[in-house]
BALOBA-1460 file (C-alpha; in Angstrom, 3 decimals):
// residues 303
<rec num="1" residu="m" x="0.000" y="0.000" z="0.000"/>
<rec num="2" residu="p" x="1.519" y="3.403" z="-0.928"/>
<rec num="3" residu="q" x="2.378" y="5.724" z="1.903"/>
<rec num="4" residu="a" x="0.167" y="8.790" z="2.428"/>
<rec num="5" residu="p" x="1.868" y="12.006" z="1.338"/>
<rec num="6" residu="d" x="1.949" y="13.624" z="4.770"/>
<rec num="7" residu="s" x="2.369" y="10.518" z="6.882"/>
<rec num="8" residu="v" x="5.343" y="10.004" z="9.179"/>
<rec num="9" residu="p" x="8.206" y="8.255" z="7.357"/>
<rec num="10" residu="s" x="9.207" y="4.841" z="8.617"/>
<rec num="11" residu="p" x="12.625" y="4.252" z="10.216"/>
<rec num="12" residu="h" x="13.704" y="2.470" z="7.034"/>
<rec num="13" residu="a" x="12.595" y="5.198" z="4.613"/>
<rec num="14" residu="v" x="15.107" y="5.512" z="1.807"/>
<rec num="15" residu="d" x="14.709" y="9.223" z="1.049"/>
<rec num="16" residu="n" x="13.292" y="11.495" z="3.708"/>
<rec num="17" residu="s" x="13.459" y="14.550" z="1.488"/>
<rec num="18" residu="a" x="11.342" y="13.310" z="-1.413"/>
<rec num="19" residu="h" x="8.653" y="15.644" z="-2.775"/>
<rec num="20" residu="e" x="5.874" y="13.105" z="-3.025"/>
<rec num="21" residu="n" x="3.034" y="15.526" z="-2.280"/>
<rec num="22" residu="t" x="3.204" y="17.660" z="-5.392"/>
<rec num="23" residu="f" x="0.254" y="19.058" z="-7.334"/>
<rec num="24" residu="d" x="-1.615" y="16.661" z="-9.613"/>
<rec num="25" residu="t" x="0.926" y="16.191" z="-12.382"/>
<rec num="26" residu="d" x="-0.452" y="12.989" z="-13.928"/>
<rec num="27" residu="g" x="3.006" y="11.511" z="-13.590"/>
<rec num="28" residu="a" x="4.722" y="14.477" z="-15.269"/>
<rec num="29" residu="d" x="7.485" y="16.192" z="-13.335"/>
<rec num="30" residu="p" x="9.175" y="19.469" z="-14.355"/>
<rec num="31" residu="e" x="12.581" y="17.797" z="-14.048"/>
<rec num="32" residu="k" x="11.515" y="15.295" z="-16.705"/>
<rec num="33" residu="h" x="11.168" y="18.150" z="-19.167"/>
<rec num="34" residu="p" x="14.609" y="19.831" z="-19.127"/>
<rec num="35" residu="m" x="15.363" y="22.782" z="-21.389"/>
<rec num="36" residu="p" x="18.368" y="22.991" z="-23.707"/>
<rec num="37" residu="a" x="21.541" y="23.841" z="-21.782"/>
<rec num="38" residu="r" x="22.141" y="27.029" z="-23.777"/>
<rec num="39" residu="t" x="18.733" y="28.554" z="-23.107"/>
<rec num="40" residu="s" x="19.087" y="32.250" z="-22.226"/>
<rec num="41" residu="f" x="17.636" y="33.438" z="-18.918"/>
<rec num="42" residu="f" x="15.642" y="36.152" z="-20.691"/>
<rec num="43" residu="s" x="14.267" y="33.782" z="-23.294"/>
<rec num="44" residu="r" x="10.565" y="33.061" z="-23.316"/>
<rec num="45" residu="r" x="11.264" y="29.368" z="-22.833"/>
<rec num="46" residu="n" x="13.231" y="30.010" z="-19.641"/>
<rec num="47" residu="i" x="10.804" y="32.553" z="-18.190"/>
<rec num="48" residu="l" x="7.866" y="30.227" z="-18.761"/>
<rec num="49" residu="g" x="9.898" y="27.051" z="-18.249"/>
<rec num="50" residu="p" x="10.453" y="24.614" z="-15.355"/>
<rec num="51" residu="v" x="12.510" y="25.245" z="-12.237"/>
<rec num="52" residu="t" x="13.981" y="22.718" z="-9.847"/>
<rec num="53" residu="k" x="12.083" y="21.784" z="-6.698"/>
<rec num="54" residu="d" x="15.202" y="21.485" z="-4.572"/>
<rec num="55" residu="y" x="15.074" y="25.082" z="-3.279"/>
<rec num="56" residu="g" x="11.320" y="25.526" z="-3.265"/>
<rec num="57" residu="d" x="11.229" y="25.345" z="0.509"/>
<rec num="58" residu="l" x="13.213" y="28.586" z="0.924"/>
<rec num="59" residu="p" x="10.458" y="30.989" z="-0.226"/>
<rec num="60" residu="l" x="7.980" y="29.068" z="1.928"/>
<rec num="61" residu="l" x="10.200" y="29.480" z="4.982"/>
<rec num="62" residu="a" x="10.140" y="33.225" z="4.315"/>
<rec num="63" residu="c" x="6.347" y="32.948" z="4.312"/>
<rec num="64" residu="c" x="6.493" y="31.371" z="7.788"/>
<rec num="65" residu="l" x="8.305" y="34.472" z="9.042"/>
<rec num="66" residu="v" x="5.660" y="36.720" z="7.479"/>
<rec num="67" residu="t" x="2.830" y="34.657" z="8.982"/>
<rec num="68" residu="g" x="4.269" y="35.098" z="12.465"/>
<rec num="69" residu="m" x="4.525" y="38.845" z="11.950"/>
<rec num="70" residu="v" x="1.064" y="39.416" z="10.466"/>
<rec num="71" residu="d" x="-0.812" y="37.064" z="12.790"/>
<rec num="72" residu="a" x="0.817" y="38.589" z="15.876"/>
<rec num="73" residu="a" x="-0.111" y="42.084" z="14.697"/>
<rec num="74" residu="s" x="-3.707" y="41.155" z="13.845"/>
<rec num="75" residu="f" x="-4.246" y="39.462" z="17.202"/>
<rec num="76" residu="r" x="-2.722" y="42.420" z="19.005"/>
<rec num="77" residu="n" x="-4.965" y="44.923" z="17.217"/>
<rec num="78" residu="w" x="-8.205" y="43.104" z="16.479"/>
<rec num="79" residu="g" x="-8.240" y="39.963" z="18.626"/>
<rec num="80" residu="m" x="-8.294" y="37.572" z="15.646"/>
<rec num="81" residu="f" x="-5.936" y="35.890" z="13.205"/>
<rec num="82" residu="i" x="-5.074" y="36.232" z="9.540"/>
<rec num="83" residu="g" x="-3.457" y="32.880" z="8.760"/>
<rec num="84" residu="m" x="-4.324" y="30.674" z="11.737"/>
<rec num="85" residu="q" x="-7.900" y="29.770" z="10.898"/>
<rec num="86" residu="t" x="-8.073" y="27.220" z="13.730"/>
<rec num="87" residu="g" x="-7.916" y="30.117" z="16.183"/>
<rec num="88" residu="n" x="-10.497" y="32.066" z="14.204"/>
<rec num="89" residu="t" x="-12.873" y="29.102" z="14.211"/>
<rec num="90" residu="v" x="-12.600" y="28.825" z="18.011"/>
<rec num="91" residu="i" x="-13.122" y="32.574" z="18.467"/>
<rec num="92" residu="l" x="-16.110" y="32.435" z="16.107"/>
<rec num="93" residu="g" x="-17.620" y="29.706" z="18.280"/>
<rec num="94" residu="l" x="-16.988" y="31.691" z="21.466"/>
<rec num="95" residu="s" x="-18.611" y="34.765" z="19.922"/>
<rec num="96" residu="t" x="-22.001" y="32.991" z="19.920"/>
<rec num="97" residu="a" x="-21.893" y="33.262" z="23.709"/>
<rec num="98" residu="g" x="-20.663" y="36.841" z="23.681"/>
<rec num="99" residu="l" x="-17.059" y="35.859" z="24.340"/>
<rec num="100" residu="p" x="-14.528" y="37.388" z="24.201"/>
<rec num="101" residu="a" x="-15.534" y="40.958" z="25.038"/>
<rec num="102" residu="n" x="-15.327" y="41.989" z="21.405"/>
<rec num="103" residu="p" x="-18.599" y="43.020" z="19.742"/>
<rec num="104" residu="h" x="-17.202" y="42.353" z="16.255"/>
<rec num="105" residu="a" x="-15.425" y="39.050" z="16.976"/>
<rec num="106" residu="w" x="-17.956" y="37.081" z="14.932"/>
<rec num="107" residu="l" x="-17.629" y="39.439" z="11.956"/>
<rec num="108" residu="t" x="-13.827" y="39.716" z="11.888"/>
<rec num="109" residu="t" x="-13.280" y="35.966" z="12.214"/>
<rec num="110" residu="l" x="-15.980" y="35.099" z="9.691"/>
<rec num="111" residu="v" x="-14.583" y="37.549" z="7.140"/>
<rec num="112" residu="s" x="-11.098" y="36.150" z="7.707"/>
<rec num="113" residu="i" x="-12.201" y="32.545" z="7.237"/>
<rec num="114" residu="i" x="-14.225" y="33.295" z="4.095"/>
<rec num="115" residu="s" x="-11.448" y="35.413" z="2.549"/>
<rec num="116" residu="f" x="-8.921" y="32.685" z="3.344"/>
<rec num="117" residu="l" x="-11.073" y="30.003" z="1.721"/>
<rec num="118" residu="i" x="-11.633" y="32.092" z="-1.411"/>
<rec num="119" residu="g" x="-7.893" y="32.774" z="-1.694"/>
<rec num="120" residu="a" x="-7.010" y="29.094" z="-1.437"/>
<rec num="121" residu="f" x="-9.842" y="28.028" z="-3.777"/>
<rec num="122" residu="l" x="-8.903" y="30.465" z="-6.544"/>
<rec num="123" residu="t" x="-5.191" y="29.714" z="-6.239"/>
<rec num="124" residu="f" x="-5.758" y="25.996" z="-6.765"/>
<rec num="125" residu="r" x="-8.203" y="26.475" z="-9.640"/>
<rec num="126" residu="v" x="-6.286" y="29.169" z="-11.509"/>
<rec num="127" residu="s" x="-3.010" y="27.271" z="-11.106"/>
<rec num="128" residu="k" x="-4.680" y="24.166" z="-12.507"/>
<rec num="129" residu="v" x="-5.573" y="26.129" z="-15.637"/>
<rec num="130" residu="i" x="-2.261" y="27.963" z="-16.060"/>
<rec num="131" residu="t" x="0.132" y="25.193" z="-15.016"/>
<rec num="132" residu="p" x="-1.606" y="21.797" z="-14.816"/>
<rec num="133" residu="e" x="1.704" y="20.209" z="-13.766"/>
<rec num="134" residu="g" x="2.238" y="22.668" z="-10.917"/>
<rec num="135" residu="p" x="3.978" y="26.065" z="-10.426"/>
<rec num="136" residu="n" x="7.388" y="24.382" z="-10.714"/>
<rec num="137" residu="r" x="6.578" y="23.973" z="-14.403"/>
<rec num="138" residu="n" x="6.360" y="27.738" z="-14.965"/>
<rec num="139" residu="r" x="8.905" y="30.131" z="-13.426"/>
<rec num="140" residu="l" x="6.780" y="33.215" z="-14.080"/>
<rec num="141" residu="w" x="3.620" y="31.800" z="-12.508"/>
<rec num="142" residu="g" x="5.481" y="30.553" z="-9.447"/>
<rec num="143" residu="a" x="6.915" y="34.030" z="-8.887"/>
<rec num="144" residu="t" x="3.532" y="35.606" z="-9.626"/>
<rec num="145" residu="l" x="1.894" y="33.662" z="-6.800"/>
<rec num="146" residu="f" x="4.292" y="35.218" z="-4.297"/>
<rec num="147" residu="m" x="4.078" y="38.648" z="-5.920"/>
<rec num="148" residu="l" x="0.279" y="38.707" z="-5.676"/>
<rec num="149" residu="q" x="0.560" y="37.893" z="-1.979"/>
<rec num="150" residu="a" x="3.060" y="40.716" z="-1.561"/>
<rec num="151" residu="m" x="0.788" y="43.199" z="-3.327"/>
<rec num="152" residu="l" x="-2.140" y="42.329" z="-1.074"/>
<rec num="153" residu="i" x="-0.060" y="42.900" z="2.066"/>
<rec num="154" residu="i" x="1.298" y="46.154" z="0.639"/>
<rec num="155" residu="l" x="-2.288" y="47.240" z="-0.100"/>
<rec num="156" residu="a" x="-3.184" y="46.615" z="3.544"/>
<rec num="157" residu="a" x="-0.051" y="48.501" z="4.649"/>
<rec num="158" residu="a" x="-1.010" y="51.475" z="2.468"/>
<rec num="159" residu="l" x="-4.474" y="51.562" z="4.020"/>
<rec num="160" residu="a" x="-3.042" y="51.300" z="7.540"/>
<rec num="161" residu="t" x="-0.587" y="54.172" z="7.042"/>
<rec num="162" residu="p" x="-2.853" y="57.281" z="6.954"/>
<rec num="163" residu="e" x="-3.523" y="58.351" z="10.522"/>
<rec num="164" residu="g" x="-7.091" y="57.722" z="11.658"/>
<rec num="165" residu="l" x="-8.180" y="55.791" z="8.563"/>
<rec num="166" residu="i" x="-8.098" y="52.253" z="9.987"/>
<rec num="167" residu="p" x="-8.588" y="51.713" z="13.763"/>
<rec num="168" residu="q" x="-5.369" y="50.432" z="15.342"/>
<rec num="169" residu="n" x="-3.530" y="50.616" z="18.619"/>
<rec num="170" residu="p" x="-0.857" y="53.336" z="18.341"/>
<rec num="171" residu="g" x="2.807" y="52.417" z="18.504"/>
<rec num="172" residu="g" x="5.281" y="53.710" z="21.048"/>
<rec num="173" residu="n" x="3.265" y="52.569" z="24.084"/>
<rec num="174" residu="g" x="4.890" y="51.214" z="27.205"/>
<rec num="175" residu="r" x="4.632" y="47.628" z="28.411"/>
<rec num="176" residu="h" x="1.875" y="48.458" z="30.890"/>
<rec num="177" residu="t" x="-0.107" y="50.856" z="28.697"/>
<rec num="178" residu="l" x="-3.730" y="49.791" z="28.322"/>
<rec num="179" residu="d" x="-5.205" y="49.340" z="24.839"/>
<rec num="180" residu="d" x="-7.627" y="51.884" z="23.463"/>
<rec num="181" residu="e" x="-11.040" y="50.191" z="23.748"/>
<rec num="182" residu="r" x="-12.364" y="52.291" z="20.879"/>
<rec num="183" residu="v" x="-10.251" y="50.251" z="18.439"/>
<rec num="184" residu="i" x="-11.815" y="46.871" z="19.112"/>
<rec num="185" residu="h" x="-15.315" y="48.410" z="19.188"/>
<rec num="186" residu="n" x="-14.971" y="50.101" z="15.795"/>
<rec num="187" residu="i" x="-16.443" y="48.061" z="12.951"/>
<rec num="188" residu="l" x="-13.854" y="49.523" z="10.570"/>
<rec num="189" residu="i" x="-11.301" y="47.081" z="11.987"/>
<rec num="190" residu="v" x="-12.650" y="44.618" z="9.430"/>
<rec num="191" residu="s" x="-11.280" y="46.735" z="6.565"/>
<rec num="192" residu="l" x="-7.778" y="45.202" z="6.355"/>
<rec num="193" residu="i" x="-8.835" y="41.607" z="6.923"/>
<rec num="194" residu="p" x="-9.973" y="40.589" z="3.387"/>
<rec num="195" residu="p" x="-6.686" y="41.281" z="1.535"/>
<rec num="196" residu="l" x="-4.553" y="39.862" z="4.350"/>
<rec num="197" residu="s" x="-6.579" y="36.679" z="4.788"/>
<rec num="198" residu="f" x="-6.953" y="36.219" z="1.027"/>
<rec num="199" residu="q" x="-3.173" y="36.219" z="0.631"/>
<rec num="200" residu="a" x="-2.866" y="33.809" z="3.565"/>
<rec num="201" residu="g" x="-5.141" y="31.401" z="1.687"/>
<rec num="202" residu="m" x="-3.000" y="31.863" z="-1.422"/>
<rec num="203" residu="q" x="0.092" y="31.238" z="0.675"/>
<rec num="204" residu="i" x="-0.902" y="27.843" z="2.042"/>
<rec num="205" residu="a" x="-2.287" y="26.777" z="-1.351"/>
<rec num="206" residu="t" x="1.069" y="27.707" z="-2.895"/>
<rec num="207" residu="s" x="2.899" y="25.543" z="-0.365"/>
<rec num="208" residu="r" x="0.736" y="22.586" z="-1.376"/>
<rec num="209" residu="l" x="1.187" y="23.285" z="-5.079"/>
<rec num="210" residu="l" x="4.960" y="23.397" z="-4.638"/>
<rec num="211" residu="g" x="4.788" y="20.039" z="-2.861"/>
<rec num="212" residu="f" x="5.828" y="20.883" z="0.709"/>
<rec num="213" residu="n" x="3.015" y="19.708" z="2.968"/>
<rec num="214" residu="e" x="5.490" y="19.315" z="5.831"/>
<rec num="215" residu="l" x="5.948" y="23.098" z="5.990"/>
<rec num="216" residu="p" x="3.139" y="24.497" z="8.186"/>
<rec num="217" residu="i" x="3.150" y="28.030" z="6.700"/>
<rec num="218" residu="n" x="0.090" y="29.070" z="8.761"/>
<rec num="219" residu="v" x="-0.040" y="26.829" z="11.855"/>
<rec num="220" residu="v" x="2.427" y="24.689" z="13.788"/>
<rec num="221" residu="t" x="0.295" y="22.268" z="15.836"/>
<rec num="222" residu="s" x="0.583" y="19.423" z="13.331"/>
<rec num="223" residu="t" x="4.225" y="20.315" z="12.834"/>
<rec num="224" residu="y" x="5.000" y="19.790" z="16.517"/>
<rec num="225" residu="c" x="3.327" y="16.389" z="16.240"/>
<rec num="226" residu="d" x="5.252" y="15.482" z="13.078"/>
<rec num="227" residu="i" x="8.550" y="16.503" z="14.656"/>
<rec num="228" residu="m" x="7.951" y="14.273" z="17.669"/>
<rec num="229" residu="g" x="6.649" y="11.432" z="15.491"/>
<rec num="230" residu="d" x="9.640" y="11.461" z="13.144"/>
<rec num="231" residu="f" x="11.579" y="8.226" z="13.667"/>
<rec num="232" residu="k" x="14.644" y="10.003" z="12.274"/>
<rec num="233" residu="l" x="14.328" y="12.931" z="14.652"/>
<rec num="234" residu="l" x="17.961" y="12.763" z="15.761"/>
<rec num="235" residu="a" x="19.408" y="11.692" z="12.438"/>
<rec num="236" residu="t" x="22.237" y="13.798" z="11.059"/>
<rec num="237" residu="n" x="20.657" y="14.148" z="7.623"/>
<rec num="238" residu="n" x="16.907" y="14.687" z="7.919"/>
<rec num="239" residu="v" x="15.668" y="17.321" z="5.485"/>
<rec num="240" residu="r" x="12.013" y="17.265" z="6.502"/>
<rec num="241" residu="r" x="12.857" y="17.642" z="10.191"/>
<rec num="242" residu="n" x="15.079" y="20.584" z="9.339"/>
<rec num="243" residu="r" x="12.281" y="22.242" z="7.365"/>
<rec num="244" residu="r" x="9.744" y="21.734" z="10.128"/>
<rec num="245" residu="v" x="12.004" y="23.041" z="12.881"/>
<rec num="246" residu="a" x="13.063" y="26.013" z="10.752"/>
<rec num="247" residu="a" x="9.413" y="26.827" z="10.043"/>
<rec num="248" residu="v" x="8.538" y="26.849" z="13.756"/>
<rec num="249" residu="v" x="11.567" y="28.969" z="14.630"/>
<rec num="250" residu="l" x="10.828" y="31.477" z="11.860"/>
<rec num="251" residu="l" x="7.152" y="31.765" z="12.793"/>
<rec num="252" residu="l" x="8.185" y="32.415" z="16.400"/>
<rec num="253" residu="a" x="10.827" y="34.904" z="15.274"/>
<rec num="254" residu="g" x="8.214" y="36.704" z="13.191"/>
<rec num="255" residu="s" x="5.911" y="36.977" z="16.192"/>
<rec num="256" residu="i" x="8.726" y="38.331" z="18.370"/>
<rec num="257" residu="a" x="9.731" y="40.872" z="15.732"/>
<rec num="258" residu="s" x="6.104" y="41.908" z="15.293"/>
<rec num="259" residu="g" x="5.715" y="42.433" z="19.027"/>
<rec num="260" residu="w" x="8.664" y="44.807" z="19.208"/>
<rec num="261" residu="l" x="7.617" y="46.614" z="16.046"/>
<rec num="262" residu="m" x="4.179" y="47.124" z="17.558"/>
<rec num="263" residu="r" x="5.889" y="48.656" z="20.589"/>
<rec num="264" residu="s" x="7.822" y="51.027" z="18.337"/>
<rec num="265" residu="q" x="6.522" y="54.252" z="16.858"/>
<rec num="266" residu="g" x="5.903" y="52.396" z="13.581"/>
<rec num="267" residu="g" x="3.138" y="50.252" z="15.061"/>
<rec num="268" residu="l" x="0.926" y="48.152" z="12.801"/>
<rec num="269" residu="e" x="1.937" y="49.856" z="9.572"/>
<rec num="270" residu="s" x="5.622" y="49.015" z="10.121"/>
<rec num="271" residu="v" x="4.744" y="45.322" z="10.501"/>
<rec num="272" residu="l" x="2.695" y="45.310" z="7.310"/>
<rec num="273" residu="w" x="5.226" y="47.245" z="5.222"/>
<rec num="274" residu="l" x="8.056" y="44.959" z="6.328"/>
<rec num="275" residu="s" x="5.941" y="41.839" z="5.723"/>
<rec num="276" residu="g" x="4.995" y="43.057" z="2.263"/>
<rec num="277" residu="g" x="8.635" y="43.830" z="1.531"/>
<rec num="278" residu="i" x="9.705" y="40.320" z="2.533"/>
<rec num="279" residu="k" x="7.057" y="38.783" z="0.274"/>
<rec num="280" residu="f" x="8.068" y="41.107" z="-2.568"/>
<rec num="281" residu="a" x="11.733" y="40.123" z="-2.195"/>
<rec num="282" residu="t" x="10.678" y="36.466" z="-2.104"/>
<rec num="283" residu="a" x="8.835" y="36.797" z="-5.409"/>
<rec num="284" residu="v" x="11.796" y="38.538" z="-7.063"/>
<rec num="285" residu="a" x="14.238" y="35.950" z="-5.712"/>
<rec num="286" residu="y" x="12.041" y="33.103" z="-6.937"/>
<rec num="287" residu="f" x="11.955" y="34.560" z="-10.428"/>
<rec num="288" residu="c" x="15.621" y="35.533" z="-10.644"/>
<rec num="289" residu="f" x="17.455" y="32.845" z="-8.704"/>
<rec num="290" residu="m" x="15.402" y="29.657" z="-8.779"/>
<rec num="291" residu="p" x="17.587" y="27.268" z="-10.861"/>
<rec num="292" residu="a" x="16.147" y="26.169" z="-14.174"/>
<rec num="293" residu="v" x="16.097" y="22.510" z="-15.160"/>
<rec num="294" residu="k" x="18.369" y="22.185" z="-18.196"/>
<rec num="295" residu="e" x="19.909" y="19.347" z="-20.119"/>
<rec num="296" residu="e" x="23.533" y="18.868" z="-21.075"/>
<rec num="297" residu="g" x="23.936" y="16.334" z="-23.847"/>
<rec num="298" residu="k" x="22.311" y="13.157" z="-22.557"/>
<rec num="299" residu="a" x="22.754" y="14.188" z="-18.943"/>
<rec num="300" residu="k" x="20.423" y="16.576" z="-17.143"/>
<rec num="301" residu="t" x="21.817" y="19.321" z="-14.969"/>
<rec num="302" residu="v" x="20.270" y="21.998" z="-12.785"/>
<rec num="303" residu="v" x="21.976" y="25.342" z="-13.355"/>
């Protein structure tokens, strides 16, 4: 019986770094369609051609950092989450009993969940049309997925920047300064949620399309379980363990950075601008530096 894509590998697994959970490729893999070795980077065939999967985890790890930053900021300001829909679902359930003391908890969480679902749904469907074999088959589309996410965060940052436009707790407050209750009671707090949650849905769909189900991107509960259930946890060479641990560390680092940025004079807008910048740089790096799959005579090389 074949092993489930996201199941824990056995102690005798041959390759613990295999990408067996890729998008539906009908048996076709980008690395089975190498380009001529002399293909120019600026050629149409290279721009729309396949890239190797070997470094596809790096942009997703950057996304983990961004998730930690944005989710920490959204919880700090509006008492809900952008990427962690498990938390939103729990808060939505509590809101039926008037808990927590947030009159718009049901609305903010519901908008976040719906926006997230639409983002993931459209990403899967559009990618199926553009690149049936997955984003690895098309350099431009893979980079576009990250760029669209960046633009949505930058849009939210632009809306958060004008003073008084979007309710938010001001930066520069001390550790013991109480929050302004007018923020959480203002229905306008819902304004930034759709673009941020939509890109979060795109983000996790992109991680699945690239074939890295072991990277949590949005949540880490299952990742903690997978780390502890890995029979090669202490092995010297364990790529999946390394990815999972790095994802948890980066998500935590993003939350810590977000907390201090929220304490600074920059406040919420500084978190969003920096997060958008990281996503933008990720998209550019994916397009410019992701190695293409090329052939050299009878042998295939990744350059």
